[in-house]
C-alpha positions as CSV (number, residue, x, y, z in Angstrom):
1,X,58.6,-13.6,5.7
2,X,56.4,-11.2,7.5
3,X,53.8,-9.2,5.4
4,X,53.2,-6.8,8.4
5,X,55.0,-5.4,11.3
6,X,54.5,-7.5,14.2
7,X,54.7,-6.0,17.8
8,X,54.6,-9.0,20.0
9,X,54.6,-12.9,19.5
10,X,53.1,-15.4,21.9
11,X,54.1,-19.2,21.6
12,X,51.0,-21.5,22.1
13,X,51.6,-25.4,22.3
14,X,49.0,-28.0,22.6
15,X,49.4,-31.9,22.4
16,X,46.5,-33.3,20.4
17,X,45.5,-36.5,22.0
18,X,42.4,-38.4,20.7
19,X,41.5,-35.2,19.0
20,X,41.6,-33.2,22.1
21,X,44.0,-30.4,22.8
22,X,46.1,-30.3,25.9
23,X,47.9,-27.2,26.6
24,X,51.7,-27.7,27.1
25,X,53.0,-25.1,29.6
26,X,56.3,-23.3,28.4
27,X,58.7,-21.7,30.6
28,X,58.8,-18.5,28.3
29,X,55.8,-18.2,26.0
30,X,56.7,-14.6,25.2
31,X,58.7,-15.4,21.9
32,X,60.2,-12.2,21.9
33,X,62.3,-13.0,25.1
34,X,65.0,-15.5,25.0
35,X,63.7,-17.3,21.7
36,X,65.7,-15.4,19.2
37,X,63.0,-12.7,18.2
38,X,63.6,-9.0,18.8
39,X,60.3,-7.3,18.8
40,X,58.9,-5.4,17.0
41,X,59.4,-7.7,14.0
42,X,59.8,-5.5,10.6
43,X,57.6,-6.4,7.6
44,X,59.4,-8.0,4.8
45,X,62.2,-9.6,6.8
46,X,62.7,-13.1,7.7
47,X,62.8,-14.0,11.5
48,X,64.5,-16.9,13.2
49,X,62.9,-18.5,16.1
50,X,64.2,-21.2,18.4
51,X,63.2,-22.4,21.7
52,X,63.2,-25.7,23.9
53,X,60.3,-27.3,25.6
54,X,60.7,-29.4,28.9
55,X,59.3,-32.9,28.7
56,X,58.3,-33.8,32.4
57,X,58.6,-37.3,33.8
58,X,54.9,-37.1,34.8
59,X,53.9,-36.8,31.2
60,X,52.4,-40.1,30.0
61,X,54.2,-42.2,27.5
62,X,52.1,-41.7,24.3
63,X,52.1,-40.8,20.7
64,X,50.8,-37.1,20.5
65,X,50.4,-34.5,17.7
66,X,52.0,-31.3,18.8
67,X,50.3,-28.2,17.5
68,X,52.9,-25.4,17.8
69,X,51.5,-21.8,17.1
70,X,53.2,-18.4,17.0
71,X,50.5,-15.6,17.5
72,X,50.8,-12.0,17.1
73,X,49.6,-9.3,19.3
74,X,46.0,-9.7,17.9
75,X,46.1,-13.4,18.5
76,X,46.1,-14.2,14.9
77,X,48.3,-17.0,13.6
78,X,51.8,-16.2,12.3
79,X,52.9,-19.8,12.2
80,X,50.9,-23.0,12.9
81,X,52.5,-26.5,12.6
82,X,51.5,-29.9,13.5
83,X,54.5,-32.1,14.6
84,X,54.1,-35.9,15.1
85,X,55.8,-36.9,18.4
86,X,56.1,-39.7,20.9
87,X,56.7,-39.0,24.5
88,X,58.8,-41.7,26.0
């Protein structure tokens, strides 16, 4: 639940490989477009976010920790999660 109104949300994704963050490009980093959010997001309400991320064949087959962040218009984290993953 948000504790303040949020005017805009950007998605930032990195793969962390050997402690080095590698940016993963997203087709739509604006979370308020085609990702289930309608901005501005009012304070005190729940919001549902959904998206997909393409995994290109050129990506190496490797275990990776995915750092997924949703940032507000001030570049502050709204959400930051680490997801263990394996690209195969």
